[in-house]
Residue frames as a rotation matrix with the C-alpha (Angstrom) as fourth column:
MET 1
-0.416 0.518 -0.748 83.35
-0.187 -0.853 -0.487 41.24
-0.890 -0.063 0.451 42.78
THR 2
-0.730 0.109 -0.675 82.96
-0.681 -0.028 0.732 40.09
0.060 0.994 0.095 39.17
TYR 3
-0.838 0.418 -0.350 81.04
0.368 0.907 0.203 37.00
0.403 0.042 -0.914 40.24
LEU 4
-0.522 0.652 -0.550 78.75
0.540 -0.246 -0.805 39.05
-0.660 -0.717 -0.224 42.44
LEU 5
-0.449 0.323 -0.833 77.96
-0.582 -0.813 -0.002 41.44
-0.678 0.484 0.553 39.59
ASN 6
-0.831 0.129 -0.541 77.28
-0.402 0.532 0.745 38.51
0.384 0.837 -0.391 37.25
ILE 7
-0.733 0.580 -0.355 74.90
0.676 0.679 -0.287 36.95
0.075 -0.450 -0.890 39.75
LEU 8
-0.409 0.580 -0.705 73.12
0.165 -0.712 -0.682 40.27
-0.897 -0.395 0.195 40.27
TYR 9
-0.636 0.137 -0.760 72.80
-0.732 -0.418 0.537 40.72
-0.244 0.898 0.366 36.50
LEU 10
-0.833 0.309 -0.458 71.37
0.009 0.836 0.548 37.25
0.552 0.453 -0.700 36.08
GLY 11
-0.641 0.593 -0.487 69.06
0.737 0.298 -0.607 37.65
-0.215 -0.748 -0.628 39.06
LEU 12
-0.242 0.544 -0.803 67.75
0.061 -0.818 -0.572 41.09
-0.968 -0.188 0.165 38.20
GLY 13
-0.468 -0.009 -0.883 68.09
-0.783 -0.458 0.420 41.21
-0.409 0.889 0.208 34.43
ALA 14
-0.796 0.054 -0.603 67.52
-0.401 0.699 0.592 37.73
0.453 0.713 -0.535 33.16
SER 15
-0.751 0.509 -0.420 65.13
0.630 0.742 -0.228 36.51
0.196 -0.436 -0.878 35.84
ALA 16
-0.408 0.621 -0.670 63.18
0.507 -0.456 -0.732 39.40
-0.759 -0.638 -0.128 37.35
LEU 17
-0.508 0.187 -0.841 62.87
-0.571 -0.804 0.166 41.55
-0.645 0.565 0.515 34.23
CYS 18
-0.867 0.171 -0.469 61.92
-0.314 0.542 0.779 38.60
0.387 0.823 -0.417 32.05
PHE 19
-0.700 0.635 -0.327 59.35
0.713 0.588 -0.383 37.41
-0.051 -0.501 -0.864 34.58
VAL 20
-0.319 0.569 -0.758 57.72
0.141 -0.763 -0.631 40.86
-0.937 -0.308 0.164 34.72
THR 21
-0.620 0.033 -0.784 57.77
-0.722 -0.414 0.554 41.19
-0.306 0.910 0.281 30.93
TRP 22
-0.915 0.288 -0.282 56.24
0.117 0.859 0.498 37.74
0.386 0.423 -0.820 30.46
ASN 23
-0.502 0.762 -0.408 53.46
0.753 0.152 -0.641 38.51
-0.426 -0.629 -0.650 32.93
LEU 24
-0.354 0.342 -0.870 52.73
-0.322 -0.918 -0.229 41.80
-0.878 0.199 0.436 31.15
ALA 25
-0.805 0.027 -0.593 52.50
-0.580 0.184 0.794 39.93
0.130 0.983 -0.132 27.84
VAL 26
-0.800 0.554 -0.231 50.09
0.573 0.820 -0.015 37.41
0.181 -0.145 -0.973 29.39
LYS 27
-0.363 0.669 -0.648 47.97
0.415 -0.507 -0.756 40.28
-0.834 -0.543 -0.094 30.68
VAL 28
-0.362 0.173 -0.916 47.86
-0.639 -0.762 0.109 42.00
-0.679 0.624 0.386 27.28
LEU 29
-0.562 0.029 -0.827 47.65
-0.772 0.342 0.536 39.00
0.298 0.939 -0.170 24.92
GLY 30
0.653 0.723 0.226 46.24
-0.756 0.602 0.256 36.26
0.049 -0.338 0.940 27.11
ALA 31
0.161 -0.626 0.763 47.86
-0.574 0.570 0.588 33.03
-0.803 -0.532 -0.267 28.25
VAL 32
0.555 0.097 0.826 47.21
0.422 0.823 -0.380 30.94
-0.717 0.559 0.417 25.14
LYS 33
0.946 -0.174 0.272 48.48
0.171 -0.442 -0.880 33.49
0.274 0.880 -0.389 22.64
THR 34
0.542 -0.789 0.290 51.51
-0.840 -0.511 0.179 34.32
0.007 -0.341 -0.940 24.78
SER 35
0.354 -0.413 0.839 52.48
-0.282 0.808 0.517 30.68
-0.892 -0.419 0.170 25.20
VAL 36
0.894 -0.025 0.447 52.86
0.419 0.395 -0.818 30.36
-0.156 0.918 0.363 21.43
TYR 37
0.786 -0.577 0.224 55.66
-0.330 -0.697 -0.637 32.93
0.523 0.426 -0.738 21.46
ILE 38
0.597 -0.614 0.517 57.81
-0.472 0.252 0.845 30.88
-0.649 -0.748 -0.139 23.84
TYR 39
0.599 -0.337 0.726 58.94
0.620 0.769 -0.155 29.07
-0.506 0.543 0.670 20.70
MET 40
0.861 -0.326 0.390 60.68
0.076 -0.677 -0.732 32.28
0.502 0.660 -0.558 19.57
VAL 41
0.789 -0.589 0.172 63.33
-0.346 -0.195 0.918 31.87
-0.507 -0.784 -0.357 22.29
PRO 42
0.226 -0.769 0.598 65.62
0.615 0.589 0.525 29.73
-0.755 0.249 0.606 20.07
VAL 43
0.491 0.004 0.871 65.21
0.803 -0.389 -0.451 32.21
0.338 0.921 -0.194 17.20
ILE 44
0.933 -0.147 0.329 66.20
-0.244 -0.929 0.277 35.12
0.265 -0.339 -0.903 19.43
THR 45
0.603 -0.748 0.277 69.15
-0.025 0.330 0.944 33.06
-0.798 -0.576 0.180 20.66
VAL 46
0.216 -0.511 0.832 70.39
0.923 0.384 -0.004 32.48
-0.317 0.769 0.555 17.10
VAL 47
0.678 0.076 0.731 69.98
0.431 -0.846 -0.312 36.17
0.596 0.527 -0.606 16.21
THR 48
0.914 -0.353 0.202 71.85
-0.379 -0.558 0.738 37.17
-0.148 -0.751 -0.644 19.36
SER 49
0.419 -0.797 0.434 74.64
0.370 0.587 0.720 34.71
-0.829 -0.141 0.541 18.59
VAL 50
0.379 -0.254 0.890 74.99
0.895 -0.144 -0.422 36.27
0.235 0.957 0.173 15.13
LEU 51
0.853 -0.016 0.521 75.35
-0.069 -0.994 0.081 39.69
0.517 -0.105 -0.850 16.74
LEU 52
0.713 -0.608 0.350 78.05
-0.456 -0.023 0.890 38.23
-0.533 -0.794 -0.294 19.00
LYS 53
0.208 -0.622 -0.755 79.84
-0.959 0.022 -0.283 36.83
0.193 0.782 -0.592 15.93
GLU 54
-0.170 -0.153 0.974 79.29
-0.446 0.893 0.063 33.19
-0.879 -0.423 -0.220 16.84
PRO 55
-0.941 -0.176 -0.289 79.35
-0.335 0.376 0.864 30.66
-0.043 0.910 -0.412 13.98
VAL 56
0.052 0.997 0.055 75.94
-0.838 0.073 -0.540 29.81
-0.543 -0.018 0.840 12.53
THR 57
-0.856 -0.333 0.395 75.48
-0.137 0.884 0.447 26.18
-0.498 0.328 -0.803 11.51
TRP 58
-0.718 0.617 -0.322 72.96
-0.352 0.077 0.933 24.72
0.600 0.783 0.161 9.12
VAL 59
-0.473 0.545 -0.692 71.27
0.760 0.650 -0.008 23.02
0.445 -0.530 -0.722 12.08
SER 60
-0.577 0.254 -0.776 70.62
0.497 -0.645 -0.580 26.37
-0.648 -0.721 0.246 13.79
VAL 61
-0.843 0.285 -0.456 69.35
-0.517 -0.667 0.537 27.86
-0.151 0.689 0.709 10.51
MET 62
-0.598 0.645 -0.475 66.97
0.032 0.612 0.790 24.92
0.801 0.458 -0.387 9.96
GLY 63
-0.491 0.405 -0.771 65.82
0.870 0.267 -0.414 25.08
0.038 -0.875 -0.483 13.57
THR 64
-0.751 0.179 -0.636 65.12
0.017 -0.957 -0.290 28.79
-0.660 -0.228 0.716 13.19
VAL 65
-0.784 0.466 -0.410 63.17
-0.532 -0.166 0.830 28.23
0.319 0.869 0.378 9.97
LEU 66
-0.506 0.603 -0.616 61.13
0.441 0.795 0.416 25.44
0.741 -0.061 -0.669 11.56
ALA 67
-0.584 0.269 -0.765 60.40
0.736 -0.220 -0.640 27.48
-0.341 -0.937 -0.070 14.69
VAL 68
-0.764 0.299 -0.572 59.21
-0.365 -0.931 0.001 30.49
-0.532 0.209 0.821 12.67
ALA 69
-0.709 0.522 -0.474 57.19
-0.356 0.315 0.880 28.26
0.609 0.792 -0.038 10.31
GLY 70
-0.527 0.502 -0.685 55.53
0.734 0.676 -0.069 26.57
0.429 -0.539 -0.725 13.29
LEU 71
-0.686 0.256 -0.681 54.69
0.353 -0.702 -0.619 29.94
-0.637 -0.665 0.391 14.79
PHE 72
-0.755 0.405 -0.515 53.08
-0.643 -0.612 0.461 31.12
-0.129 0.679 0.722 11.56
LEU 73
-0.632 0.528 -0.567 51.16
0.005 0.735 0.678 27.86
0.775 0.426 -0.467 11.18
SER 74
-0.566 0.416 -0.712 49.86
0.823 0.338 -0.457 28.04
0.051 -0.844 -0.534 14.73
GLU 75
-0.611 0.304 -0.731 48.72
0.101 -0.885 -0.454 31.63
-0.785 -0.351 0.510 14.24
TYR 76
-0.929 0.283 -0.240 47.12
-0.293 -0.162 0.942 31.05
0.228 0.945 0.233 10.83
ASN 77
-0.574 0.778 0.257 43.36
-0.225 0.151 -0.962 31.11
-0.787 -0.610 0.089 11.19
GLY 78
-0.522 0.336 0.784 42.30
0.713 0.677 0.185 30.17
-0.468 0.655 -0.593 7.66
LYS 79
0.226 0.592 -0.773 41.08
-0.048 -0.786 -0.616 33.58
-0.973 0.176 -0.150 6.52
GLY 80
-0.067 -0.177 -0.982 40.59
-0.918 -0.374 0.131 33.61
-0.390 0.910 -0.137 2.79
SER 81
-0.946 -0.312 -0.091 40.26
-0.323 0.873 0.364 29.84
-0.034 0.374 -0.927 2.50
GLY 82
-0.344 0.903 -0.259 36.48
-0.409 0.105 0.906 29.84
0.845 0.418 0.334 2.74
ASN 83
-0.462 0.156 -0.873 36.35
0.705 0.662 -0.255 28.44
0.538 -0.734 -0.415 6.27
SER 84
0.039 0.535 0.844 33.85
-0.270 -0.808 0.524 30.12
0.962 -0.248 0.113 8.58
GLU 85
0.173 -0.044 -0.984 35.22
0.779 0.618 0.110 28.86
0.603 -0.785 0.141 11.89
């Protein structure tokens, strides 16, 4: 019974709900803008592991910093730098 409940949770929660949420985000933000946020998955994983009291290593901290920095760089449009693109 435990295995069945785990499979149902993974099938309904992790797969179906995430698929619907992702498609809603694509509808609202557009495909290009939404695809940038896929790089937040490791950051959310690290935050969740902290909540579950898992050990945080310097590699996970650096990966989180790099992922967030990359997200900000990809979203930066040069406002205030004099560019008129």
